[in-house]
TORKOL-4160 file (C-alpha; in steps of 0.2 Angstrom, whole numbers, padded with zeros to 4 digits, m for minus):
287
<pt num="1" X="0740" Y="0485" Z="m0177"/>
<pt num="2" X="0757" Y="0489" Z="m0169"/>
<pt num="3" X="0763" Y="0488" Z="m0151"/>
<pt num="4" X="0775" Y="0478" Z="m0140"/>
<pt num="5" X="0772" Y="0465" Z="m0127"/>
<pt num="6" X="0784" Y="0463" Z="m0113"/>
<pt num="7" X="0785" Y="0445" Z="m0107"/>
<pt num="8" X="0794" Y="0438" Z="m0092"/>
<pt num="9" X="0799" Y="0420" Z="m0091"/>
<pt num="10" X="0798" Y="0418" Z="m0072"/>
<pt num="11" X="0809" Y="0404" Z="m0066"/>
<pt num="12" X="0825" Y="0401" Z="m0056"/>
<pt num="13" X="0842" Y="0402" Z="m0063"/>
<pt num="14" X="0843" Y="0384" Z="m0061"/>
<pt num="15" X="0829" Y="0381" Z="m0073"/>
<pt num="16" X="0840" Y="0388" Z="m0087"/>
<pt num="17" X="0844" Y="0375" Z="m0100"/>
<pt num="18" X="0863" Y="0374" Z="m0097"/>
<pt num="19" X="0861" Y="0373" Z="m0078"/>
<pt num="20" X="0845" Y="0363" Z="m0075"/>
<pt num="21" X="0855" Y="0346" Z="m0074"/>
<pt num="22" X="0870" Y="0353" Z="m0065"/>
<pt num="23" X="0863" Y="0361" Z="m0049"/>
<pt num="24" X="0859" Y="0352" Z="m0033"/>
<pt num="25" X="0843" Y="0362" Z="m0028"/>
<pt num="26" X="0844" Y="0355" Z="m0010"/>
<pt num="27" X="0860" Y="0365" Z="m0007"/>
<pt num="28" X="0857" Y="0381" Z="m0016"/>
<pt num="29" X="0844" Y="0395" Z="m0014"/>
<pt num="30" X="0833" Y="0398" Z="m0029"/>
<pt num="31" X="0834" Y="0417" Z="m0028"/>
<pt num="32" X="0817" Y="0420" Z="m0036"/>
<pt num="33" X="0812" Y="0433" Z="m0024"/>
<pt num="34" X="0828" Y="0442" Z="m0024"/>
<pt num="35" X="0828" Y="0443" Z="m0043"/>
<pt num="36" X="0809" Y="0446" Z="m0046"/>
<pt num="37" X="0805" Y="0459" Z="m0033"/>
<pt num="38" X="0817" Y="0473" Z="m0040"/>
<pt num="39" X="0810" Y="0469" Z="m0057"/>
<pt num="40" X="0792" Y="0472" Z="m0050"/>
<pt num="41" X="0797" Y="0488" Z="m0042"/>
<pt num="42" X="0805" Y="0494" Z="m0059"/>
<pt num="43" X="0789" Y="0490" Z="m0069"/>
<pt num="44" X="0779" Y="0499" Z="m0056"/>
<pt num="45" X="0789" Y="0515" Z="m0057"/>
<pt num="46" X="0787" Y="0514" Z="m0076"/>
<pt num="47" X="0769" Y="0510" Z="m0075"/>
<pt num="48" X="0772" Y="0495" Z="m0086"/>
<pt num="49" X="0762" Y="0479" Z="m0086"/>
<pt num="50" X="0769" Y="0463" Z="m0092"/>
<pt num="51" X="0765" Y="0444" Z="m0095"/>
<pt num="52" X="0774" Y="0432" Z="m0083"/>
<pt num="53" X="0776" Y="0415" Z="m0090"/>
<pt num="54" X="0778" Y="0406" Z="m0074"/>
<pt num="55" X="0785" Y="0389" Z="m0070"/>
<pt num="56" X="0773" Y="0379" Z="m0058"/>
<pt num="57" X="0787" Y="0375" Z="m0046"/>
<pt num="58" X="0790" Y="0394" Z="m0043"/>
<pt num="59" X="0771" Y="0396" Z="m0039"/>
<pt num="60" X="0772" Y="0382" Z="m0027"/>
<pt num="61" X="0787" Y="0389" Z="m0018"/>
<pt num="62" X="0783" Y="0408" Z="m0019"/>
<pt num="63" X="0764" Y="0409" Z="m0018"/>
<pt num="64" X="0764" Y="0427" Z="m0010"/>
<pt num="65" X="0775" Y="0433" Z="m0024"/>
<pt num="66" X="0763" Y="0426" Z="m0037"/>
<pt num="67" X="0749" Y="0435" Z="m0028"/>
<pt num="68" X="0758" Y="0451" Z="m0028"/>
<pt num="69" X="0762" Y="0450" Z="m0047"/>
<pt num="70" X="0743" Y="0447" Z="m0051"/>
<pt num="71" X="0738" Y="0461" Z="m0039"/>
<pt num="72" X="0750" Y="0473" Z="m0048"/>
<pt num="73" X="0740" Y="0470" Z="m0064"/>
<pt num="74" X="0752" Y="0459" Z="m0073"/>
<pt num="75" X="0746" Y="0444" Z="m0083"/>
<pt num="76" X="0750" Y="0426" Z="m0076"/>
<pt num="77" X="0753" Y="0413" Z="m0090"/>
<pt num="78" X="0760" Y="0396" Z="m0091"/>
<pt num="79" X="0779" Y="0390" Z="m0093"/>
<pt num="80" X="0775" Y="0372" Z="m0089"/>
<pt num="81" X="0776" Y="0365" Z="m0071"/>
<pt num="82" X="0794" Y="0359" Z="m0071"/>
<pt num="83" X="0802" Y="0368" Z="m0085"/>
<pt num="84" X="0806" Y="0352" Z="m0095"/>
<pt num="85" X="0808" Y="0355" Z="m0113"/>
<pt num="86" X="0794" Y="0348" Z="m0124"/>
<pt num="87" X="0806" Y="0336" Z="m0132"/>
<pt num="88" X="0808" Y="0327" Z="m0116"/>
<pt num="89" X="0789" Y="0325" Z="m0114"/>
<pt num="90" X="0775" Y="0315" Z="m0123"/>
<pt num="91" X="0758" Y="0322" Z="m0125"/>
<pt num="92" X="0751" Y="0313" Z="m0110"/>
<pt num="93" X="0765" Y="0319" Z="m0098"/>
<pt num="94" X="0763" Y="0337" Z="m0105"/>
<pt num="95" X="0745" Y="0337" Z="m0102"/>
<pt num="96" X="0748" Y="0331" Z="m0084"/>
<pt num="97" X="0759" Y="0346" Z="m0082"/>
<pt num="98" X="0746" Y="0358" Z="m0088"/>
<pt num="99" X="0733" Y="0351" Z="m0077"/>
<pt num="100" X="0744" Y="0352" Z="m0062"/>
<pt num="101" X="0748" Y="0370" Z="m0067"/>
<pt num="102" X="0730" Y="0376" Z="m0069"/>
<pt num="103" X="0725" Y="0368" Z="m0053"/>
<pt num="104" X="0739" Y="0376" Z="m0043"/>
<pt num="105" X="0735" Y="0393" Z="m0051"/>
<pt num="106" X="0717" Y="0391" Z="m0045"/>
<pt num="107" X="0722" Y="0387" Z="m0027"/>
<pt num="108" X="0735" Y="0401" Z="m0026"/>
<pt num="109" X="0726" Y="0415" Z="m0036"/>
<pt num="110" X="0707" Y="0410" Z="m0036"/>
<pt num="111" X="0698" Y="0417" Z="m0051"/>
<pt num="112" X="0714" Y="0419" Z="m0062"/>
<pt num="113" X="0713" Y="0407" Z="m0078"/>
<pt num="114" X="0730" Y="0407" Z="m0088"/>
<pt num="115" X="0726" Y="0409" Z="m0106"/>
<pt num="116" X="0744" Y="0410" Z="m0113"/>
<pt num="117" X="0759" Y="0398" Z="m0114"/>
<pt num="118" X="0777" Y="0398" Z="m0118"/>
<pt num="119" X="0787" Y="0382" Z="m0120"/>
<pt num="120" X="0803" Y="0380" Z="m0110"/>
<pt num="121" X="0818" Y="0384" Z="m0121"/>
<pt num="122" X="0807" Y="0388" Z="m0136"/>
<pt num="123" X="0805" Y="0369" Z="m0138"/>
<pt num="124" X="0789" Y="0370" Z="m0148"/>
<pt num="125" X="0793" Y="0362" Z="m0165"/>
<pt num="126" X="0784" Y="0352" Z="m0179"/>
<pt num="127" X="0788" Y="0337" Z="m0169"/>
<pt num="128" X="0780" Y="0343" Z="m0153"/>
<pt num="129" X="0766" Y="0353" Z="m0161"/>
<pt num="130" X="0754" Y="0341" Z="m0152"/>
<pt num="131" X="0756" Y="0353" Z="m0137"/>
<pt num="132" X="0745" Y="0366" Z="m0146"/>
<pt num="133" X="0730" Y="0353" Z="m0146"/>
<pt num="134" X="0733" Y="0350" Z="m0127"/>
<pt num="135" X="0733" Y="0369" Z="m0123"/>
<pt num="136" X="0717" Y="0371" Z="m0133"/>
<pt num="137" X="0708" Y="0357" Z="m0124"/>
<pt num="138" X="0714" Y="0365" Z="m0107"/>
<pt num="139" X="0707" Y="0382" Z="m0111"/>
<pt num="140" X="0722" Y="0392" Z="m0118"/>
<pt num="141" X="0720" Y="0405" Z="m0131"/>
<pt num="142" X="0737" Y="0409" Z="m0137"/>
<pt num="143" X="0755" Y="0403" Z="m0137"/>
<pt num="144" X="0772" Y="0412" Z="m0138"/>
<pt num="145" X="0784" Y="0398" Z="m0141"/>
<pt num="146" X="0789" Y="0399" Z="m0160"/>
<pt num="147" X="0807" Y="0406" Z="m0163"/>
<pt num="148" X="0806" Y="0410" Z="m0181"/>
<pt num="149" X="0824" Y="0406" Z="m0185"/>
<pt num="150" X="0836" Y="0392" Z="m0183"/>
<pt num="151" X="0848" Y="0391" Z="m0168"/>
<pt num="152" X="0859" Y="0376" Z="m0162"/>
<pt num="153" X="0845" Y="0372" Z="m0149"/>
<pt num="154" X="0828" Y="0377" Z="m0156"/>
<pt num="155" X="0819" Y="0387" Z="m0169"/>
<pt num="156" X="0806" Y="0386" Z="m0183"/>
<pt num="157" X="0814" Y="0394" Z="m0198"/>
<pt num="158" X="0802" Y="0401" Z="m0211"/>
<pt num="159" X="0788" Y="0404" Z="m0198"/>
<pt num="160" X="0778" Y="0420" Z="m0200"/>
<pt num="161" X="0785" Y="0435" Z="m0191"/>
<pt num="162" X="0768" Y="0442" Z="m0186"/>
<pt num="163" X="0754" Y="0434" Z="m0175"/>
<pt num="164" X="0746" Y="0419" Z="m0184"/>
<pt num="165" X="0736" Y="0403" Z="m0182"/>
<pt num="166" X="0748" Y="0389" Z="m0185"/>
<pt num="167" X="0746" Y="0373" Z="m0195"/>
<pt num="168" X="0754" Y="0358" Z="m0187"/>
<pt num="169" X="0771" Y="0362" Z="m0197"/>
<pt num="170" X="0771" Y="0379" Z="m0188"/>
<pt num="171" X="0776" Y="0387" Z="m0204"/>
<pt num="172" X="0760" Y="0388" Z="m0213"/>
<pt num="173" X="0744" Y="0396" Z="m0207"/>
<pt num="174" X="0728" Y="0388" Z="m0203"/>
<pt num="175" X="0713" Y="0400" Z="m0200"/>
<pt num="176" X="0704" Y="0386" Z="m0191"/>
<pt num="177" X="0718" Y="0383" Z="m0178"/>
<pt num="178" X="0712" Y="0386" Z="m0160"/>
<pt num="179" X="0727" Y="0395" Z="m0154"/>
<pt num="180" X="0734" Y="0412" Z="m0159"/>
<pt num="181" X="0753" Y="0411" Z="m0160"/>
<pt num="182" X="0764" Y="0426" Z="m0155"/>
<pt num="183" X="0782" Y="0422" Z="m0163"/>
<pt num="184" X="0797" Y="0430" Z="m0155"/>
<pt num="185" X="0803" Y="0446" Z="m0163"/>
<pt num="186" X="0817" Y="0444" Z="m0176"/>
<pt num="187" X="0823" Y="0457" Z="m0189"/>
<pt num="188" X="0826" Y="0450" Z="m0206"/>
<pt num="189" X="0838" Y="0459" Z="m0217"/>
<pt num="190" X="0837" Y="0450" Z="m0234"/>
<pt num="191" X="0845" Y="0433" Z="m0230"/>
<pt num="192" X="0850" Y="0437" Z="m0213"/>
<pt num="193" X="0839" Y="0435" Z="m0197"/>
<pt num="194" X="0844" Y="0445" Z="m0182"/>
<pt num="195" X="0836" Y="0439" Z="m0165"/>
<pt num="196" X="0832" Y="0456" Z="m0156"/>
<pt num="197" X="0819" Y="0449" Z="m0144"/>
<pt num="198" X="0828" Y="0448" Z="m0128"/>
<pt num="199" X="0836" Y="0436" Z="m0116"/>
<pt num="200" X="0853" Y="0431" Z="m0121"/>
<pt num="201" X="0852" Y="0441" Z="m0137"/>
<pt num="202" X="0848" Y="0457" Z="m0127"/>
<pt num="203" X="0863" Y="0453" Z="m0116"/>
<pt num="204" X="0876" Y="0450" Z="m0130"/>
<pt num="205" X="0871" Y="0461" Z="m0145"/>
<pt num="206" X="0876" Y="0479" Z="m0146"/>
<pt num="207" X="0861" Y="0490" Z="m0139"/>
<pt num="208" X="0860" Y="0501" Z="m0154"/>
<pt num="209" X="0858" Y="0486" Z="m0165"/>
<pt num="210" X="0844" Y="0479" Z="m0154"/>
<pt num="211" X="0835" Y="0496" Z="m0154"/>
<pt num="212" X="0837" Y="0499" Z="m0172"/>
<pt num="213" X="0831" Y="0481" Z="m0176"/>
<pt num="214" X="0816" Y="0482" Z="m0165"/>
<pt num="215" X="0811" Y="0498" Z="m0173"/>
<pt num="216" X="0813" Y="0490" Z="m0190"/>
<pt num="217" X="0803" Y="0474" Z="m0185"/>
<pt num="218" X="0789" Y="0485" Z="m0178"/>
<pt num="219" X="0785" Y="0490" Z="m0195"/>
<pt num="220" X="0779" Y="0473" Z="m0199"/>
<pt num="221" X="0768" Y="0471" Z="m0183"/>
<pt num="222" X="0768" Y="0469" Z="m0165"/>
<pt num="223" X="0784" Y="0464" Z="m0156"/>
<pt num="224" X="0787" Y="0451" Z="m0142"/>
<pt num="225" X="0801" Y="0454" Z="m0130"/>
<pt num="226" X="0806" Y="0442" Z="m0116"/>
<pt num="227" X="0818" Y="0441" Z="m0102"/>
<pt num="228" X="0821" Y="0431" Z="m0086"/>
<pt num="229" X="0822" Y="0439" Z="m0068"/>
<pt num="230" X="0838" Y="0430" Z="m0064"/>
<pt num="231" X="0846" Y="0439" Z="m0079"/>
<pt num="232" X="0844" Y="0455" Z="m0069"/>
<pt num="233" X="0850" Y="0449" Z="m0053"/>
<pt num="234" X="0868" Y="0453" Z="m0048"/>
<pt num="235" X="0868" Y="0439" Z="m0035"/>
<pt num="236" X="0864" Y="0425" Z="m0048"/>
<pt num="237" X="0876" Y="0411" Z="m0043"/>
<pt num="238" X="0891" Y="0409" Z="m0055"/>
<pt num="239" X="0893" Y="0390" Z="m0057"/>
<pt num="240" X="0909" Y="0382" Z="m0065"/>
<pt num="241" X="0905" Y="0380" Z="m0083"/>
<pt num="242" X="0915" Y="0379" Z="m0100"/>
<pt num="243" X="0920" Y="0395" Z="m0107"/>
<pt num="244" X="0906" Y="0395" Z="m0120"/>
<pt num="245" X="0892" Y="0390" Z="m0108"/>
<pt num="246" X="0898" Y="0403" Z="m0095"/>
<pt num="247" X="0897" Y="0416" Z="m0109"/>
<pt num="248" X="0880" Y="0411" Z="m0114"/>
<pt num="249" X="0873" Y="0410" Z="m0096"/>
<pt num="250" X="0881" Y="0424" Z="m0087"/>
<pt num="251" X="0887" Y="0438" Z="m0100"/>
<pt num="252" X="0880" Y="0454" Z="m0094"/>
<pt num="253" X="0869" Y="0447" Z="m0081"/>
<pt num="254" X="0865" Y="0459" Z="m0067"/>
<pt num="255" X="0866" Y="0478" Z="m0068"/>
<pt num="256" X="0871" Y="0478" Z="m0086"/>
<pt num="257" X="0855" Y="0469" Z="m0091"/>
<pt num="258" X="0845" Y="0480" Z="m0080"/>
<pt num="259" X="0851" Y="0495" Z="m0089"/>
<pt num="260" X="0847" Y="0487" Z="m0106"/>
<pt num="261" X="0829" Y="0484" Z="m0100"/>
<pt num="262" X="0828" Y="0502" Z="m0095"/>
<pt num="263" X="0833" Y="0507" Z="m0112"/>
<pt num="264" X="0819" Y="0496" Z="m0119"/>
<pt num="265" X="0807" Y="0504" Z="m0107"/>
<pt num="266" X="0812" Y="0521" Z="m0113"/>
<pt num="267" X="0810" Y="0517" Z="m0131"/>
<pt num="268" X="0793" Y="0507" Z="m0132"/>
<pt num="269" X="0776" Y="0506" Z="m0124"/>
<pt num="270" X="0773" Y="0489" Z="m0117"/>
<pt num="271" X="0758" Y="0479" Z="m0113"/>
<pt num="272" X="0754" Y="0461" Z="m0108"/>
<pt num="273" X="0752" Y="0448" Z="m0121"/>
<pt num="274" X="0734" Y="0444" Z="m0117"/>
<pt num="275" X="0728" Y="0462" Z="m0119"/>
<pt num="276" X="0738" Y="0463" Z="m0136"/>
<pt num="277" X="0730" Y="0446" Z="m0141"/>
<pt num="278" X="0712" Y="0453" Z="m0138"/>
<pt num="279" X="0716" Y="0469" Z="m0147"/>
<pt num="280" X="0723" Y="0459" Z="m0162"/>
<pt num="281" X="0707" Y="0450" Z="m0164"/>
<pt num="282" X="0696" Y="0465" Z="m0161"/>
<pt num="283" X="0706" Y="0474" Z="m0175"/>
<pt num="284" X="0703" Y="0459" Z="m0187"/>
<pt num="285" X="0721" Y="0453" Z="m0187"/>
<pt num="286" X="0714" Y="0435" Z="m0190"/>
<pt num="287" X="0706" Y="0440" Z="m0206"/>
């Protein structure tokens, strides 16, 4: 099976890892509507459906937006309730977030049951793999939190590059595991691994490299691309940060990122992750 999933991490700019402890939320607008509505318009013009991994706080503050996302045919999935990384939670606190999220979705969009999950800041690791057991208990079918390379903040080096059912170390496969894992797409060239899956990497790497890397990665199986609406928003507030943090957070945010997304939409046919998961299992991908 080939294919490409477009996933949107629906959160405010202030949920970003380098900003979440630096913003006085009472004094600043979250700009979720301003960032997300144009993205929805773009996807509608292109007839593209995506998966929106959504923070519960955003659903609570913008229920009409969430209903519009679902009405447009996009998949609603979970990005926790508060966007705290898993390394800040224990199993009980994480399960409480999932229970709150599921209950909120049931109130705002009756009949919608989230089946997919992504950990904030790709914070799923062997030390936090208990989260997969919680998700299985709460009715989830797939996860997309494994970043199969090491970065300064996250990553599971050695993890498979194609969909798999993860053992507790996240590197080995366990056919009996209840959740299907969709790792983020990277391009391996011998000993070098290039992250071509979106987000910061889509903003900073040369676009020809991104497109070539994705086409090479697609030869091994389905691709998973991600981005945040705030990355497309020219009005995302620029906060005072160190030079390094400013580059990571704001480089090519706004129209440059939108143009890069449009080039991806030109190059690939995207679908939601839930649909791709069902197709993967129908095609015998688990065997």
